[in-house]
C-alpha positions in Angstrom: 8.9 11.6 -14.5 7.6 15.2 -14.7 8.1 17.2 -11.5 4.3 17.9 -10.9 3.7 14.2 -11.2 6.6 13.5 -8.9 5.1 15.9 -6.3 1.7 14.2 -6.6 3.3 10.8 -6.1 5.1 12.1 -2.9 1.8 13.5 -1.6 0.2 10.1 -2.1 3.0 8.3 -0.3 2.6 10.7 2.6 -1.2 9.9 2.8 -0.4 6.2 2.5 2.2 6.3 5.2 -0.1 8.0 7.7 -2.9 5.6 6.7 -1.2 2.8 8.7 -1.7 4.6 11.9 -5.2 5.5 10.9 -5.9 1.8 10.3 -4.6 1.0 13.8 -7.0 3.5 15.2 -9.9 1.8 13.5 -8.8 -1.7 14.6 -9.3 -0.7 18.3 -13.1 -1.0 17.5 -13.5 -3.1 14.4 -12.2 -6.4 13.2 -9.6 -6.4 10.4 -11.7 -7.9 7.6 -14.8 -5.8 8.5 -12.8 -2.6 8.5 -11.5 -3.4 5.0 -15.0 -4.4 3.9 -16.5 -1.0 5.1 -13.7 0.8 3.3 -14.4 -0.8 -0.1 -18.1 -0.6 0.3 -17.9 3.2 0.6 -15.3 3.3 -2.2 -17.9 1.6 -4.5 -21.1 3.2 -3.3 -22.7 5.6 -4.1 -20.1 6.4 -6.8 -20.9 3.2 -8.7 -24.4 4.5 -9.4 -23.1 7.6 -11.2 -19.9 6.4 -12.9 -20.0 4.3 -16.1 -18.2 0.9 -16.1 -14.7 1.3 -17.6 -14.2 -0.3 -21.0 -12.2 -3.3 -19.7 -13.0 -7.0 -19.4 -14.7 -8.0 -16.2 -11.8 -10.3 -15.3 -9.6 -7.3 -14.7 -12.2 -5.6 -12.4 -12.9 -8.7 -10.5 -9.2 -9.7 -10.2 -8.1 -6.3 -9.0 -11.0 -6.0 -6.5 -10.2 -9.4 -5.0 -6.4 -9.0 -4.9 -6.4 -5.4 -3.8 -9.2 -5.7 -1.2 -8.5 -9.1 0.3 -4.9 -9.9 -0.6 -3.5 -6.5 0.2 -5.6 -4.7 2.8 -7.2 -7.7 4.4 -3.8 -9.1 5.1 -2.3 -5.7 6.2 -5.1 -5.0 8.6 -4.8 -8.5 10.0 -1.0 -8.1 10.4 -1.4 -4.9 12.3 -4.1 -6.5 14.5 -1.6 -9.3 15.4 0.8 -6.8 17.0 2.9 -5.3 14.2 3.3 -1.6 14.7 2.0 0.9 12.1 5.5 2.1 11.3 7.0 -1.4 10.9 4.0 -2.4 8.8 4.6 0.5 6.4 8.3 -0.7 6.1 7.5 -4.3 5.5 4.9 -3.5 2.8 7.6 -1.9 0.7 8.6 -5.4 -0.5 5.9 -4.7 -3.0 8.3 -2.5 -4.9 10.7 -5.4 -5.5 7.9 -7.9 -6.3 6.4 -5.4 -8.8 9.8 -4.8 -10.5 10.3 -8.6 -10.8 6.8 -9.2 -12.2 7.1 -6.2 -14.5 10.3 -7.5 -16.0 8.7 -10.9 -16.5 5.4 -9.7 -17.9 6.3 -6.6 -19.8 10.0 -7.2 -20.5 11.0 -4.0 -18.8 14.8 -4.0 -18.3 16.3 -2.9 -15.0 19.3 -0.6 -15.0 22.3 -1.3 -12.8 21.4 1.8 -10.8 18.0 0.4 -10.1 19.4 -3.0 -9.2 21.9 -1.5 -6.8 19.4 0.9 -5.3 16.8 -1.8 -4.7 19.5 -4.0 -3.1 20.4 -1.1 -0.7 16.7 -0.5 0.1 16.1 -4.2 0.6 18.9 -4.3 3.1 17.1 -1.5 4.9 13.9 -3.4 5.1 15.7 -6.6 6.2 17.4 -4.7 9.0 14.1 -4.5 10.9 14.8 -8.1 12.1 17.1 -6.4 14.7 14.2 -4.4 16.2 13.5 -5.8 19.7 11.2 -3.2 21.2 8.0 -5.3 20.8 6.8 -3.6 17.7 7.6 -6.6 15.5 5.7 -10.0 15.4 6.5 -12.8 13.0 2.9 -13.5 12.1 2.4 -9.8 11.4 5.5 -9.7 9.2 4.4 -12.7 7.2 0.9 -11.3 6.7 2.1 -7.9 5.5 4.7 -9.6 3.2 1.7 -11.5 1.7 0.0 -8.2 1.3 3.1 -6.8 -0.5 3.0 -9.6 -3.0 -0.7 -9.0 -3.5 0.0 -5.3 -4.2 2.5 -6.2 -6.8 -0.1 -8.4 -8.6 -2.6 -5.5 -8.4 -0.1 -3.2 -10.0 0.4 -5.7 -12.9 -3.4 -6.1 -13.3 -3.9 -2.3 -13.7 -1.1 -2.2 -16.1 -2.4 -5.1 -18.2 -5.9 -3.7 -18.2 -4.6 -0.6 -20.0 -7.6 1.5 -19.1 -7.6 5.3 -19.3 -10.6 5.4 -17.0 -8.6 4.9 -13.8 -11.0 6.4 -11.3 -13.9 4.4 -12.8 -11.7 1.2 -12.7 -11.0 1.8 -9.0 -14.7 2.4 -8.1 -16.0 -0.6 -10.0 -13.3 -3.0 -8.9 -14.0 -2.0 -5.3 -17.4 -3.5 -5.6 -15.9 -7.0 -5.6 -14.1 -6.6 -2.3 -16.7 -6.2 0.4 -18.7 -9.4 0.3 -15.7 -11.7 0.4 -14.2 -9.6 3.2 -17.5 -9.8 5.2 -17.6 -13.5 4.5 -14.0 -14.0 5.8 -15.0 -12.1 9.0 -17.9 -14.5 9.4 -15.7 -17.5 9.0 -13.2 -16.2 11.6 -15.6 -14.6 14.2 -19.1 -15.8 13.4 -21.8 -13.3 14.2 -19.9 -11.8 17.1 -17.8 -9.7 14.8 -20.9 -7.9 13.5 -22.6 -7.4 16.9 -19.4 -6.0 18.4 -18.9 -3.8 15.4 -22.1 -1.8 16.0 -21.7 -1.7 19.8 -18.0 -0.6 19.6 -18.2 1.8 16.7 -16.8 5.2 17.8 -15.4 8.4 16.4 -12.0 6.9 15.9 -13.4 4.0 13.8 -15.5 6.4 11.7 -12.5 8.7 11.1 -10.4 5.7 10.2 -13.0 4.4 7.6 -13.5 7.8 6.0 -9.8 8.5 5.8 -9.2 5.2 4.2 -12.0 5.6 1.6 -11.5 9.2 0.4 -7.9 10.6 0.6 -6.2 7.2 0.8 -8.1 5.0 -1.7 -10.1 7.1 -4.1 -7.6 9.9 -4.4 -4.4 8.1 -3.7 -4.9 5.1 -5.9 -6.5 7.1 -8.6 -3.3 9.2 -8.8 -1.0 6.2 -8.4 -2.7 4.0 -11.0 -2.7 7.0 -13.4 1.0 7.2 -13.0 1.4 3.4 -13.4 -0.5 3.8 -16.7 1.6 6.7 -17.9 5.1 5.6 -16.8 7.0 2.3 -16.7 6.5 0.2 -13.6 10.2 0.5 -12.8 9.8 4.3 -12.6 6.7 4.5 -10.4 7.1 1.5 -8.1 10.3 2.7 -6.3 8.5 5.8 -5.1 6.5 3.6 -2.7 9.7 3.3 -0.7 8.9 6.8 0.7 5.8 5.3 2.4 7.6 4.0 5.5 9.2 7.4 6.1 5.8 8.9 6.5 4.5 5.7 8.1 7.0 5.9 11.0 6.6 9.6 11.4 2.8 9.1 11.6 3.2 6.4 14.2 5.5 8.6 16.2 3.0 11.4 16.3 -0.1 9.4 16.9 1.1 6.5 19.0 4.5 7.7 20.3 6.3 4.8 18.6 9.9 4.7 19.7 12.5 5.1 16.9 15.3 2.8 17.7 18.7 2.7 15.9 17.7 -0.3 13.7 14.6 1.7 12.6 16.8 4.7 11.8 19.2 2.5 9.9 16.3 1.0 7.9 15.0 4.4 6.9 18.4 5.7 5.9 19.1 2.7 3.8 15.7 2.9 2.1 16.1 6.6 1.3 19.6 5.9 -0.1 18.4 3.1 -2.2 15.5 5.2 -3.5 17.9 8.0 -4.5 20.3 5.6 -6.2 17.6 3.7 -8.0 15.7 6.8 -9.3 18.5 9.4 -9.8 21.8 7.5 -9.9 22.1 7.7 -13.7 21.1 11.3 -13.8 23.6 12.3 -11.2 26.3 10.4 -13.0 25.6 12.3 -16.2 25.5 15.6 -14.4 28.8 14.9 -12.7 30.3 13.8 -16.1 29.2 17.1 -17.8 30.7 19.2 -15.0 
């Protein structure tokens, strides 16, 4: 991966990491599905009125919108609402890297190097180490919901790869149009009309900031860059970079909510960073050492 693209990817992971704390701020006032519905409504409108539909079949737009909006962020929002901390949620969601690699190898026949396999095994050990966290920032229901979101993210990555579109921003905008109505409908099924009445009565500056941050830097900018990289590079090259998200996720949760960083969390972060380094640069480092 070219270094300017690598720096862009790191910037996106920083935005995505902080986004978990921003979501938690919004969830103080708005229900999980409604928060996601507002997010994707503003992602689609008014941009949808000025951007031409990308030249891809409708099934890719509809599938991506449903999987990305409901499967990923509907589940993540709900997981955080059930008590999972923002930092831990950012850690658990990184299972998407492993799911994406597995699906990429099955769908596209992309071969994994031994360095990638070893690196992902190390990073996976880091993610699994969070089971030893006992400070109240982990809930089983929250873990399961975010793992479901991680699986949905991997399917969304495969959909954007299969679509093969060069109009990535237009794809993101148009696919977002298929997320809000199902999300609003899910909120109605869970909360009835109470969710909507409380939404307007409890809306505050924190909720507004949360929605705007999720729409513009996090979704429209972040996923435009990310999906562009997914289009340009192999899945096995781009997906591991998402392992940086929990680093920024935990830092953001520390700064905003004062989340305590216990030894198991530190161990998890160290293992994830080590796994990322081995997976991405193990072969290059070996060649460099051999030359010297």
